C-alpha positions in Angstrom: 291.7 -44.2 263.4 288.0 -44.9 263.3 286.8 -47.3 260.8 283.8 -45.1 259.8 286.0 -42.3 259.6 288.6 -44.0 257.3 285.5 -45.2 255.1 284.0 -41.6 255.0 287.4 -40.2 254.2 288.0 -43.0 251.6 284.7 -41.8 250.1 285.2 -38.2 250.1 288.6 -38.7 248.3 286.8 -40.8 245.6 284.1 -38.4 245.4 286.8 -35.6 245.0 288.7 -37.9 242.2 285.7 -38.7 240.0 284.8 -34.6 240.3 288.4 -33.6 239.4 288.6 -36.2 236.3 285.0 -34.7 235.1 286.2 -31.2 235.4 289.5 -31.9 233.2 287.4 -33.8 230.7 284.9 -31.1 230.7 287.7 -28.5 230.3 289.4 -30.4 227.4 286.1 -30.6 225.3 285.5 -26.8 226.2 288.6 -25.8 225.0 288.0 -27.3 221.6 285.0 -25.4 221.1 284.8 -23.1 217.9 282.3 -20.8 216.4 282.0 -19.5 212.9 279.9 -16.6 212.0 279.1 -15.7 208.2 278.0 -12.6 207.1 274.4 -12.5 205.3 275.8 -12.0 201.9 278.4 -15.0 202.3 281.5 -12.8 201.7 283.0 -12.5 205.0 283.5 -15.3 207.7 285.3 -15.7 210.6 286.1 -18.4 213.3 286.6 -18.0 216.9 287.9 -20.2 219.8 286.4 -21.2 222.9 287.6 -17.7 224.7 286.5 -15.8 221.6 290.2 -15.5 219.8 290.3 -15.3 216.4 291.1 -18.6 214.7 290.3 -18.0 210.8 289.0 -15.4 208.5 287.7 -15.2 205.1 287.0 -12.8 202.8 285.7 -13.2 199.1 287.5 -11.0 197.0 284.4 -9.1 195.8 284.2 -8.1 199.6 286.5 -5.0 198.4 284.4 -4.0 195.6 281.0 -4.1 197.6 281.9 -3.0 201.1 284.0 0.3 201.9 286.8 -0.1 204.8 284.5 1.2 207.3 281.5 -1.0 206.4 284.3 -4.1 206.0 285.4 -3.1 209.7 281.9 -3.0 211.4 281.2 -6.5 209.8 284.0 -7.9 211.0 283.5 -6.7 214.5 279.8 -7.9 214.3 280.8 -11.5 213.4 283.3 -11.6 215.8 280.9 -10.8 218.8 278.2 -13.1 217.3 280.9 -16.0 217.1 282.2 -15.1 220.5 278.7 -15.4 222.3 277.8 -18.6 220.4 281.1 -19.9 221.7 280.6 -18.6 225.1 277.2 -20.4 225.5 278.7 -23.6 223.9 281.2 -23.7 226.8 278.7 -22.7 229.3 276.7 -25.9 228.4 279.6 -28.0 228.3 280.4 -26.9 231.9 277.3 -26.8 233.0 277.1 -30.0 235.0 280.1 -28.6 237.4 279.1 -25.5 237.7 277.9 -24.3 241.4 274.1 -23.9 241.2 273.2 -20.1 241.0 276.8 -19.2 239.7 276.7 -16.6 236.9 279.0 -17.8 234.7 278.8 -14.6 232.6 280.6 -12.7 235.1 284.1 -14.2 234.9 283.5 -17.4 232.5 287.1 -17.0 231.1 288.7 -17.8 234.8 287.3 -21.2 234.3 288.8 -22.1 231.1 292.8 -21.5 230.8 294.1 -24.2 232.8 292.7 -27.1 235.1 293.1 -25.7 238.9 296.3 -26.2 240.8 295.4 -29.6 242.2 298.2 -31.9 243.2 298.5 -35.3 240.9 297.3 -38.4 242.3 300.7 -39.8 242.4 302.2 -37.0 244.7 302.4 -38.3 248.4 300.3 -35.9 250.5 302.3 -33.4 252.6 301.8 -33.0 256.1 302.8 -30.1 257.9 306.1 -30.3 260.2 
């Protein structure tokens, strides 16, 4: 193989490995994101994870005296939306360095989060078509 081609391929492989490591690190950081939202009166708070999943809920006992079930449900819904939007923004900021220019992360941001892409490990020998 031509020395220049070999050198170019090695540079490309190294660049790929660096980008892959960067993406893994950012995905790990993004998966640890949490956001907490509290009601104005401080009676209700909830925490969500990176994908908006409920991680925790705290209700002050006096909430049952002050809010009807319908009001409590509305408060919980609004807080969940607020916390999820904040978590999404945090994840977007973390992942921004590796997102393609012009990508609208709002459209399908969750597909970037769950698992690292199915890229073979460095240790695995390359496969060649037979």
